[in-house]
N, C-alpha and C positions, 0 to 999 in steps of 0.2 A: 273632249266632247262625249256626251252620253250616247248610249246605243241608239236611241231614237233619232238623235241628231245625225249620227252617221248614216242611218238608213235614209233620212231625208235628203242627204247630199247625193244620193243615188241618181237623181234626175240630172243634176249638173254633170256628174261623172259620166253618165250615159252619152250626153251630147259631146263631151270632151273626147271620149273614146271613139265615137263615130267620126269626129273631125280628124283624129289621128289616123284612123283607118283609111279615111278618104285621102289624106296626104300620102299615106303609104302605098296608095294605088290599089287598095282592095275594092272588090265590087260591092254593090248595094247590099246583097245578102250577107256578106262577111262584115260589112259596116254595121248591119243590124245585130249580128251575133256579138260583135264588140260592145255595142251599146247595152244589150241585154245582160251580158256577163258583168260589165262594169256596174250596172245598176244594182246587182245583187252581191257585189264584192266589196262594198264600202265598209263592211265589218270584218272582212277576211283576215286582216292581221290579228284581230282579237280571237276569231274562231280557231285558227290553227295553233294558238297557244295551248289548246286543249284545256279550257277552264273547267273547274269543278265548283259545284254550288252546294250551299246548305240552306234549306228552307227558301229556295228561290233567290238567294243572295250569293254572288260570286265571292268565294273565300280564297281563291288561289288558282294556279294553273300549272300544268306540267312544264311549260316553257315560261321562264320569267317574263312578267309583263313588260312590254315596250323594250324588248331587246332585239333578238334576231328577227322576229316577224315584223318589227317596225323599222328595220334597217332599210332605208330607201333604195340602196344600191342593189339589193336582191331583186327588187321589183323592176328597177331600171334594166337589169340584166335579163329578166324574164320578158320584158317588152321588146328588147333588142332581139332576143331569140325568136319571138313571135314574128318580127319583121322578116326574118330570114326564111320562115316557113310559108307564110302567105296562103295557108289553107285554113280550114275551119278550126284546127287546133291552134294555129298561130293567131287567129282572130280572138279565140278564147283567152289566149295568153295576154294579148294586148289589153283586152277588156279587164281581166283580173288585175293586171298590173296597174291600170288606170284607176280602178276602184280602190286598190290598196294604197296607192300614192295619195289619193284624195283623202283617205282615212288618216294617213300620217300627217298630211298638211293640216287637217282639222284638229289633230291632237297637239300640234306644235306649240300653241300658246299656253298649254297647261304647264303648271309648275314642275311636273315630273320631267318634262323635256322629252326629246327624241334623240336616238343614237345616230346623229347625222354622219359621223365619221367612223367610229368603232362600234360594232353591234352591242357591246357591253358597257358603253360609256354614253350616258344620256347628256344632252346639252340643252339647257333651257334658254328661252328668249328673255333677256334681261336678268336681273339678280334673282327675282322670285317668279319668273314667268309673267305672262300678261293677264291671264284670268284662269279660274278653275273650270272644270268640266260643268256644263250646264249653263254657263253664262254666255251671252251674246250668240247663242246658237241660231236664232232667227236671222241675224245679220250674216253669219257665216254661210248658212244654207242658201240665203238669197244671193250672196256673192258667187258661190259655186254655180248656182243655176244661171245667173245672168252671164257669168263668164263662159260657161259651157255653151249656152245658146248662142252667144255672140260669136264664139270661135266657129261653131258649126255653120252659122249663117255666112260667115266670111268665106269659108271653103266650099260652100254650095250655092253660089250666086244664081245658078240656073234652076235650082229646085223651087217648085211652086210654093211649097210650104215655107221655105226660107224667105221667099219674096213676100209672102203674106205676113210673116213675122216682122220683116223689115218695115213694111208699110204700117203694120199695127203699132210698132215701136215709134215710128215717126209721128203718127197721129196722136199717140199717147203723150209724146213730148210736147206737141202743139197744145194739147188740152191742159197739160200741167203748166205750161207757160202762161196760158190764158188765166189760169187760176192764181198763179204766183205773182204775175206782173203787178196787179193793183196792190197786193200785199207788200211787195218789195217797195213800190213807190210810196206807200203810206209810211213804211218804216223809214225810208230815206228822208221824207218830209219831217217826220217826228224827230229823227236824229239831227237833222239840220237845224230845226227850231231850238233844240236843246243846246246845240253847239253855239248858235248865235247868242242865246241867253248867257251862256258861260263866257263868251267873248266880251260882253259888256261889263263883266265884273273882273276881267283879267288884266294883268300887267302887259307891258310892251312885248316882252319876249313870248309870253303865253299867247298873246294875240297872233303873233307870227305863226306859231305852231297850229293854233286853231284855224287860221286862214288856210293853211296847207291841208288840214283835215277836211275842211269844207270843200276845197277844190277836188279832193279825191272822192268824197261822198257824192258830189254832183256829176261826176263823170258818167 
């Protein structure tokens, strides 16, 4: 993921951190600290590599890219440590760890891979990774945001803002259904008419298969 993409995942990371802090029993102030630190920590694994630039372009770093700073277990350990402190320092640790882990997850589809087990051994998803940095960032940012907000709403059912988000989501789903329903019905009608036309030109076994398809489409 690009630097811009990582920064945009800060909103989702903030909600995730606030939810984690709530589950850990931290008060509202410390939950807010967690959220704010997480929001600005989604580029932390890259920052602490101490990169150096030439004409505004990153040309290397003191710590090799995607090694120690991208090792998830360091950040899991930092979060666990934060749980044991439960003061403003602990809240900051939980927030930083959440932001860093969000960064690592967002980098995971890249062909370079992530050091999931050993800090100096990167492991990619699939043979060549799923996609390069810069691709599908809008989808990833949206997923982080939706997931973060959903988790936060779930752990704060009494919060007025959470209740408002829940109601807004329900109303949005209703409106989307109203828009999509006629489109889906038209698509099913179109598909059914084409399948019926194909049936008239099919053999016995093909007709059996098409009849099964028609049954499924009309459910």
